[in-house]
C-alpha positions in Angstrom: 131.3 103.5 53.0 132.4 100.9 55.3 131.0 97.5 53.8 128.9 94.6 55.8 132.2 92.8 57.2 134.0 95.7 58.0 131.3 97.0 59.9 130.8 93.6 61.8 134.7 93.3 63.1 134.9 96.2 63.6 131.7 96.4 66.5 132.6 93.3 67.6 136.1 94.3 68.5 135.0 97.7 70.0 131.8 96.2 71.9 134.8 93.6 73.6 137.0 96.4 74.6 134.4 98.7 76.0 134.1 99.1 80.0 130.4 98.0 81.4 128.4 100.9 82.4 128.3 99.4 86.1 131.7 99.3 86.5 133.0 102.3 84.8 137.4 102.7 85.2 138.2 106.5 85.7 136.8 109.7 87.4 135.5 112.7 84.9 137.4 114.5 83.0 138.0 117.8 81.0 137.9 117.6 77.3 138.8 120.7 74.9 135.8 121.8 73.0 136.3 123.6 69.4 134.4 127.2 70.5 136.9 127.3 73.9 139.4 128.5 70.7 136.2 129.9 68.5 136.5 127.1 66.0 140.2 128.2 64.7 142.1 124.6 64.9 141.2 121.9 62.7 141.5 117.9 63.1 143.7 116.4 63.6 146.0 119.7 64.7 143.1 120.6 67.7 144.1 116.8 69.4 147.2 117.7 69.5 146.3 120.9 70.9 144.7 119.9 73.8 147.2 117.3 75.0 150.2 120.0 74.5 147.5 122.4 76.9 146.9 119.3 79.4 143.5 118.5 78.5 142.9 114.7 79.6 140.2 114.9 76.8 138.9 116.0 73.3 135.7 116.1 71.5 136.5 114.5 68.7 135.4 116.3 64.8 133.5 113.5 63.0 134.1 113.9 59.6 137.9 114.7 60.4 137.7 112.1 61.9 136.3 109.7 59.6 138.0 110.6 57.1 141.2 109.4 58.4 140.2 106.3 59.2 139.4 104.0 62.3 143.6 103.1 63.2 145.2 106.5 62.6 142.4 108.4 64.6 142.8 105.5 67.0 146.9 105.6 67.0 146.8 109.6 67.5 144.4 109.5 70.6 146.8 106.2 72.5 150.0 108.7 70.9 148.8 111.4 72.7 147.3 109.5 75.3 144.0 111.9 75.2 140.3 110.0 76.2 138.0 110.9 73.5 135.4 112.6 74.9 132.1 112.9 72.3 130.6 113.2 68.2 128.2 115.9 67.0 125.1 113.5 65.4 125.7 113.6 62.3 121.9 113.6 60.6 120.2 116.6 59.7 116.8 115.9 62.0 115.4 119.3 61.5 114.0 119.2 58.1 111.5 117.1 56.1 111.3 113.6 56.3 113.2 112.9 53.4 116.4 114.7 54.5 116.1 113.1 57.5 116.0 109.3 55.9 119.9 110.1 53.5 121.6 111.0 56.7 120.6 107.6 58.4 123.2 106.0 56.5 125.6 107.8 57.6 124.8 108.0 61.4 125.2 104.1 60.8 129.0 104.4 59.4 129.4 107.0 62.1 128.6 104.5 64.9 130.6 101.9 63.5 133.6 104.3 63.7 132.5 105.9 66.7 133.1 102.6 68.9 135.4 101.6 66.8 137.3 104.6 68.1 136.3 103.5 71.6 134.1 107.2 71.6 130.0 105.7 72.0 128.7 109.0 72.5 127.0 111.2 70.6 125.4 114.8 70.9 123.2 117.0 69.7 121.1 119.8 70.7 116.9 120.7 70.6 116.0 124.4 69.7 113.8 125.5 72.8 111.2 127.4 70.8 109.8 126.2 67.1 107.8 127.4 64.1 106.1 124.3 64.2 103.1 123.7 67.6 104.4 121.3 70.3 102.8 118.4 70.3 103.2 118.3 66.1 107.1 118.6 66.7 107.6 116.3 69.9 106.2 113.3 67.3 108.0 113.9 64.6 111.4 114.2 67.0 110.4 110.9 68.8 110.2 109.0 65.9 113.3 110.4 64.6 115.2 110.2 67.3 114.0 106.3 68.2 115.3 105.5 64.5 118.2 106.8 65.5 118.7 104.9 68.9 117.8 101.8 67.4 120.7 102.7 64.3 123.4 103.4 67.3 121.9 100.4 69.4 124.1 97.9 67.2 127.3 99.2 67.6 126.5 100.3 71.4 127.0 103.9 71.1 124.6 106.3 73.3 123.2 109.7 72.2 122.8 112.7 74.0 120.1 115.7 73.7 120.8 119.2 75.0 118.1 121.5 76.3 118.4 124.7 75.8 117.0 127.0 78.8 117.8 130.8 77.9 114.9 133.0 77.7 115.9 134.5 74.5 115.8 131.1 72.6 112.8 129.9 74.1 110.7 133.5 72.8 113.1 133.1 69.6 110.2 131.5 67.4 106.1 131.5 68.0 105.3 128.2 69.9 107.7 127.0 72.9 109.2 123.6 73.0 111.4 121.0 75.5 113.6 123.2 77.4 113.6 121.9 81.3 115.8 119.3 82.4 113.2 116.7 83.7 110.9 117.1 80.4 113.7 116.4 78.1 114.7 113.9 80.2 111.4 111.8 79.8 111.6 112.4 76.2 115.2 110.6 75.8 113.5 107.6 78.2 110.7 107.6 75.5 112.9 107.6 72.2 115.3 104.9 74.2 117.5 103.1 76.6 121.0 104.3 75.0 119.3 108.0 74.6 120.1 110.1 77.2 121.0 113.7 78.1 123.7 116.1 77.2 123.9 118.1 80.3 124.9 122.2 79.8 125.9 124.0 83.1 124.8 127.1 81.2 121.4 125.6 80.2 121.0 123.8 83.9 121.1 126.9 85.3 119.1 128.9 82.9 116.0 126.2 83.0 116.7 126.3 86.8 117.1 122.9 87.6 118.8 121.7 90.8 121.1 118.8 91.4 118.3 116.7 92.7 117.5 116.8 89.0 121.2 115.5 88.1 121.2 112.7 90.8 117.3 111.8 89.5 118.9 111.3 85.9 121.4 109.1 86.7 124.0 108.3 85.3 122.7 106.1 82.9 120.6 108.7 81.3 123.5 112.0 81.5 125.5 111.0 78.1 128.1 113.6 77.9 128.2 117.5 79.8 129.7 120.6 78.9 130.9 122.9 81.4 130.8 126.7 81.6 129.6 129.7 83.8 127.2 132.8 83.6 127.1 136.1 84.3 124.8 137.9 86.9 122.2 138.9 84.3 118.3 139.1 84.6 117.0 136.4 82.0 116.1 138.6 79.2 119.7 140.2 79.1 121.2 136.6 79.3 122.7 135.4 75.3 123.8 132.2 74.4 126.6 133.1 73.0 128.3 135.0 76.1 129.7 133.0 78.7 132.1 132.5 81.0 135.0 131.0 82.1 134.1 128.1 84.8 134.2 129.8 87.8 133.9 133.9 86.9 129.8 133.4 87.6 126.9 132.4 89.4 126.5 129.1 88.4 126.4 126.7 91.4 129.7 124.2 89.5 130.3 123.3 93.1 126.8 121.7 93.2 127.1 121.0 90.0 129.9 118.6 89.7 129.3 117.2 93.6 125.7 115.8 92.3 128.5 114.1 88.9 130.3 112.6 91.3 127.9 111.2 93.4 125.9 109.5 90.7 128.8 108.3 89.5 129.7 110.3 86.0 132.5 109.2 84.6 132.9 110.6 81.4 133.6 113.7 79.9 132.9 117.9 81.1 133.4 119.6 77.7 134.7 123.3 78.3 132.2 125.3 76.0 132.6 129.1 76.5 131.6 131.0 73.9 132.2 134.6 73.8 134.3 136.5 77.1 136.2 137.7 73.9 138.5 134.8 73.4 138.9 135.2 70.0 141.0 137.5 71.0 143.9 135.0 72.6 145.8 132.6 70.4 144.2 129.4 70.6 146.3 127.9 73.8 146.0 130.6 75.1 142.4 130.4 75.5 142.5 126.4 75.6 145.0 126.8 78.9 142.5 129.5 80.3 140.4 127.1 80.5 141.5 124.5 81.7 143.0 126.2 84.2 139.5 127.7 85.8 137.8 124.6 85.0 140.2 122.7 87.5 140.4 125.7 90.2 136.6 124.8 90.4 137.0 121.1 90.5 139.2 121.8 93.4 137.5 123.7 95.3 134.2 121.7 94.8 136.5 119.3 96.1 135.9 117.1 93.0 138.9 114.7 91.4 139.4 114.4 87.6 140.4 111.8 85.9 143.8 111.3 83.9 144.9 110.2 80.6 
C-alpha cells in the first residue's frame, strides 16, 4: 500500500507531466490487447512483444505492473518507447456493497499508480442484461461509479464504461440493461466529469450507433477505444467471442476512424479481436496480423496513426 506522503508526491509529479486535454500532442495510436494473442504472454514480456512487433502502444496489466512498481514500469515503457493505453478498473462492482467497498482502497492506490506512469485511463464493461430490474441496477451502478469517479478524480484519472451491443448478450438475462451508445453516454455524464465511454467498434456497430453519435459524444467523453471487425451475419447469429481483424468484416471502420479524427481523439485504439483462430498462431504472428490489418484500415480511411 502507498503511504499518504508517497501518494501525494506521485499525484503531484504525474499531474505536472500530464498534457492538457484541450491540446493533446499526438495522433491516436494502436495498442496491443491481450486477447489478440489469446492472453498467452504475461507482463512485462507482453510490453516487449508489443514493441518488437511495432505497436506504438500497449495495454497495461495493472496487477503485474503495480507489483513491479512505478519506477520499473516507467523505465520499461521508456526503454521500449511505448505509450500506455489503458488499465482495467480493479474494483468488483457487480456484486454486493461490501464487496464493492472492499475494493475501493485498491482503486485509490491504482489511480495514483496510473497517473504516475502516464496512463490516466481505466476501463470496464457493463453487461447489457441482468437478473436485476433495470431501474434498480441503474441506481446501484450510478452510486458506485460516482463514488469511484470521486476516488479517481484526485489523481486526474478517467474511467471508461463499455456498452455491449450484441443481441445474445442483451438476451442473456431477464432484464435488459443499457446497451445503446447514447444511453451509456448519458449514464456516464451522470456519474461524473471524468467518466466517459470505452468505445468498441464491435459494440458500436451491433448497438446500431453511428458516426454522428461519436461526434456527439466528443473527445472529452471517449476515454479509450477498442478496434475490431464483425462478420456479415444476422443479429441472432453474432457471438461476442468470434470477431474479425479490422478490415475483414462489415463495420464502417473508415467512418469510425474519421469521426474519431474529427473530434480530435488522440489516445489508444486497442486491437481487441476474440477468436478468429488467432490462438493457433504464435503470439508474435497474431500480434503482427492485428497491427498490419489495423494499419491498412487507417490507410484506407486516410487517418494517420500516432507514433511512439
